[in-house]
N, C-alpha and C positions, 0 to 999 in steps of 0.2 A: 544579345540573349535573347531565348525564347520565351514569347509571352507565356505570362504566369495566370494559370488559371485559380480558380479558387478550389479547394480540396473538397472531395466528392461528399456529399451529403451536407455541406453548409451552404446556407443562402447568402452569407455575408462573412466577411475576414473579420476574425476578431481574435484577441490574446487571452490565454487564460490566466494571466498575472501579470502584473506591471513589475518594470525592472526597478532596481534602485534609482532614487532621486538625489542628486546633488544640486548646490546652488552656485553658480559662479556671478561674481560681482566685479563690472568692470570700472575701473578708476582712469579716465582717459588722459589726464595731466602728465609731464614729464618735464624735467628740467630743461632738455635739451634733446631734439630728434635724432638719432642715431642715422648714417645713411645707408643702413643695410636693411632698417627696420621697416617692414610693410603691416604692422600691426595699428589698430586703431587708437593713434596716441597724438597729442598735440602739446605744443611747447605752451608752457605757462608762463608766456612771459610777462603779463602783469598780474600774477596770482589769478586765484579763482575763488570763487564763493563755496567755502566749503560745505558750512551750514545748509546752504541751498541745495548743494549735490547730494549731499545727506538725506535732506527731506525728500527730495525728489526718488532716490532709489527706494525710500520706504513707502512712499506711493506707489512705485513701480511693481512692487512686492503685493501692495494689496491688491492692485488691478489684476494681478496674476492669480491671484489666491483661489478664484473658482475652477483655475485649471489643473489645481494639484490638491484639491480638498482630502483630508484623511492620509495624505501622503508624510511619510516622515523623509527627513532630510538627512542624508548620511555624511555629507562633506560640504565643506564651504571653502571656495578659493578667491582671493583676491587678486586681480591680476589687471594689468594696464599695458600703458602707462606706466608709473610708477606710483603704485598704492602707498609707499611710505612716505609719499608727500604729507600723506593726511594725516592729522594729530591723532596719538593714542585716546585722547577724551572723545574723538569724534568716531574713533571705529569702536571704542567701547559702547557709545550710544546706539550706535548702529548696530553691535552685536544684539544689545539688550532690545530693538527693536524688533530685529528679526526672531529672536526666540518668544516674545509675546506673540508672533503671528504665526509660526510654524513649529511642528514638533521636529526637535532637532535631535538627533542622538546623543546620549552623554556622553558616549566615546569619540563624537566627531571630530574627523581631521581638518582644522582650520589653518589653511595657509595662505601666507601674505609675500606676495613677491617684494622684494625691497633692493634697490641699488645701492653697492657702497657708499657713494657721495652724499646718502642721506642718512647715514647712519648717526646715532647718539644714544650712548649707553643708556640714560635714562628715559629715553623715548621707546626703546626696544623692550625693556623691564616693564614699562606700562603696557607695552603691546600684549606680554605674556599674561600680565595680570589681567587684561580686558578677555582673555579668552583665546588668542592666538596660539597654536601651539605647534606650528611648522612654518618655517622660512622658507622661501625660495631666493637666492642672492644671485644676480646679474654680475657675476665676474668676468666671464667671455675669455680674460688673458691675464697672467700675471706680467707680462711684458710690455714695458713702458710704451716701446714703438709701436707695438700691435693695438694697444688701447687707443692712444692716439690716431692710428688709422682707422679704427672704428669709430672714432668720435665720441669716446665714453668720457663721462665727466670725473671719471676716479683715475687715480694711480694705482701703482702696484702696493704703496705703504697704506693707502686707505682701504684695499682689499683686504690685505691682512688685517688691519684694525676692524673690518667689518665683521670677519671670520671670529676674533677673538672676543667680540661683542656678544655675537651669536652663542659661541660655547657657554658666555656666562648665563644666558636665560633660556637656552632652548636646547633640549636634547635630540631635537630631529630638525636637520634642515638640509636643503639641497643646494649645491652650488650648479651655476649654468657656466660651461665653457663651449667656446666654439672653436673649430680648428679649419685647416685649409685657407689660413688668414691670407690678405695681400702681403706677399714678400716672405711667408712663413717658412723655415725649414722642420724636416721633420726632427732634429734635435731640438728644436724650439717648442713644438707642439707636444714633443715628449717631456719635458721642463715643465710645462704648463698642467699636463697631467699629472707628473708625479708631486708637484707643490698641491696642487687640489687633493692628493690622496693625502699628502703628510697633514694637510689642514684638519682632518679628521671629521669630515662630514659624514651623514648618514645617507648621503644620497648624491649622485652626481648626473647631469644630462650634459652630454657631449654631442653637440650640433655641427654637422657641414656646414660651413658659411656658402648660402646660395644667392645668386643675386636676383632678388623679387622684384616685379614689374611696381612701377609707382615709387621706387626709391631712388635717392641720389645716387648707389653705387649701379643699379641698372642703366640708369642716362648717362653715368661717366665710369665705366667698370675699371676698378683697377686689375692690377696684373695679379691673377691669382695662381696658385700651383696647379701644375696640369693633372689628370685624370689618374695618371699612375703614382703621382707623389701623393695625391688625394687618398686614393685608394690604400697606400703605405700607412698613412697616417690613421685611417679609420681601423686596420689590421693593429697599428701600434696601440691605439687606444683602447681595444676590446681586451688585447692580451696584457697591459699592464693593469687594467680593472682588475680582470679575471685573477692574475695572479696577487692581486691586493685582497681579495676576498669579496669581491662586488659581483652581486646577480646581474647579469645582463638580460633583463627579463623584456625589453621594450626597444625598438630601432634605437633608439637616441637614449635610454635610461638605465642606469647602474644602481643598485641599491645595496646597502648592508643588509644581512638576515634578517626580515622581519620590517624592513623600512621600505619596502615599496609604496609609491605614492597612492593612495587609495582613492583620492578624486580621478585622477588620471586614468587610471585604472577602469575607473566606471566609465569613461570615454571610450577607452578602448575596448570594453567588453559590451559596448553598444548600451549601456544603460543610459537613463536620461538626466537632463539637465536644465535648470531654468536659469536662464540669464538676464541679469539685470543691469542698467547702465545703457552710457551710450556706445552704441553699435554691437551690445551683447547679442550672441545668439543662444537660441534654445533647441532642445530635441525633447519633445514631449508625448509619451505613449497612452493612447486612451485603448479601451476594450476593443474600439472599432476601427482605428487610424491611429498614425504615427504623423505627428506634426511637427515642422521646422520654422522657427519664427528669428527675424533679426530687429533689434530695436534701433531706431534713427541714430546714424554715426555721429555727426555732428553735435558737441555737447550743446552750444546755444541751441539747436532746433530739438535736440532731444528734452531739453528743459521746457523748451514751448508745447511740445506735444505731452509732456507729461502733464503739464498745468491744464491742457485740454482733455486728458483721461484717455490719450490714444497714442502710447510711445511705441507701439509695434508697426515697423515699417512694412515689412514684408512677412506672410504667412503663407505657408502651403502644404497641402497634405503630400506625404512621400507616397509614390506611386508602387502597387505591388511589385512591379518587374525591375524597381530600384533598390529595394529592398536587399537581394543578396548582395550586389555591389557594395552597397553602404555598409553592410554589416561585415565583408570581408574587407573593406578599406581601413577598418579599425582592427578587427581580431587579427590580422595577420601581420599587423606590427607588432604583436606580442612572440617573441622568440620561443614560447613553451605552446604556442597555439592556443587551443580551446576543446574543451569537450563537445563532442558532435551534438548532444542535445542542447545546445546552448542556442545552437542556429533556430530552432523551432521555438525556444521559449522568446527569444528577444524578435523575432519576423512575424511567427503565425505560420510559417510554411514548412513543410516537410523537407528532410534533408535531400530526399530524391529529386526535389525541383532542380538542384546543381550538381546533379551526378555528373553529367556529361563534363561540366566546367573542372569538376574534380578529379576525374579520371585524366584529362588532358594535361594538367597540372603535373599529376603525380607522373604520368608518362615523360613529360619534360624535366623532372628530377626539381620540379620547384616546391612540390608538397610531398608531405609523406602523411599516412594515417594508419590507425587500426581500430580496433574494437571499441575505443575509449575517446579517442580526439584526433585532432586534425593540427598539423604543424608545419610552418614553413620550414625547407631544408635551408641548409648554410647559403644554397645557391637562391633559393627564394628569397631569404633576407637581402643578399646581395643586388638582386633583380626583382625587388619590390613590386616596382613598376609594371614590368612584363607580366608578372604574376596576377596582378590585380586586375591587369587588363582583359584576362581572360575570363572574367566573371562581369566585364561591362558589354563586352559585344564578340567575345567568342575568340579573338584573335589579338596578339601583340601585335604595335606597330615594329 
């Protein structure tokens, strides 16, 4: 990409307004590490110190307060690991501590990731009473054989029970599903999607299984469906969910009307987020810079660094010439694209700075635009990496 100079008349880069701010809280423990998982998760073989970790999260937030003074938090997301290993009383206490320290929108979406093997009716009733108003349930599949191949700790009966409990206490919940699984047929993938639709959730996330570095599957690859079958599965997923009335609003996200995930939308719209907890990432905008941070990943080291008052392992200012790619990497995941002025609002750069790249993407049929907005075409959605590469260095591989 060409070097980006400062706009005429400005001696330094600055934004006119700050984007919305979300809070991400990482809970790093799980019952068992899945062979496909590359998230910062750690098996709780000997349990963990819940109160000690909750205290550390509060201290982490306090240390970060100078970076977010005066800003309201629009959403909270508890991710993991398996956050539902934590007690309802513990999360109730944590949410009270958060409200005492930051301004939280009255209608803030507060999501908890949960795995079916951790569902207890009373526990999830108490989560709801604590203020959690949205669940994201890691189903992955309803097929016993595929669940076993994925190393999941639950079976299909526990998956259905988790959904029943979710319905009892929450009117807004997501189901995570995966397709292109080891040995999976198109009919089996379709059965999973139809079962998920029948479950009555408000949101579905459907992910293509990929072999990520530093996972067991990457070291010992299972036999996966070929590219043609995987593409057929993707088209089937999109068709089934469209027929059921779901809005396909992001690469892997489908929502009932009015039920898009507000927290994730803020990520995809290049909003800000403060991440606290082991390995959590942050993107924070100031009037004169954008900063990315990462906390220490190992829970033991994170707790040690919290005690020393320095939990941030890495912090870097995003360079001006990185901003167009970072913006597009998020916004072009949205199937409806974005309004043109958002580029300047979020990056502080005029849209003319990427005119060459936009024109090239349009000429290749990967992008379309009008006087209102910019959006990926269906080809752009299918070949998103090629589209994004144009904003990285001008030519796809």
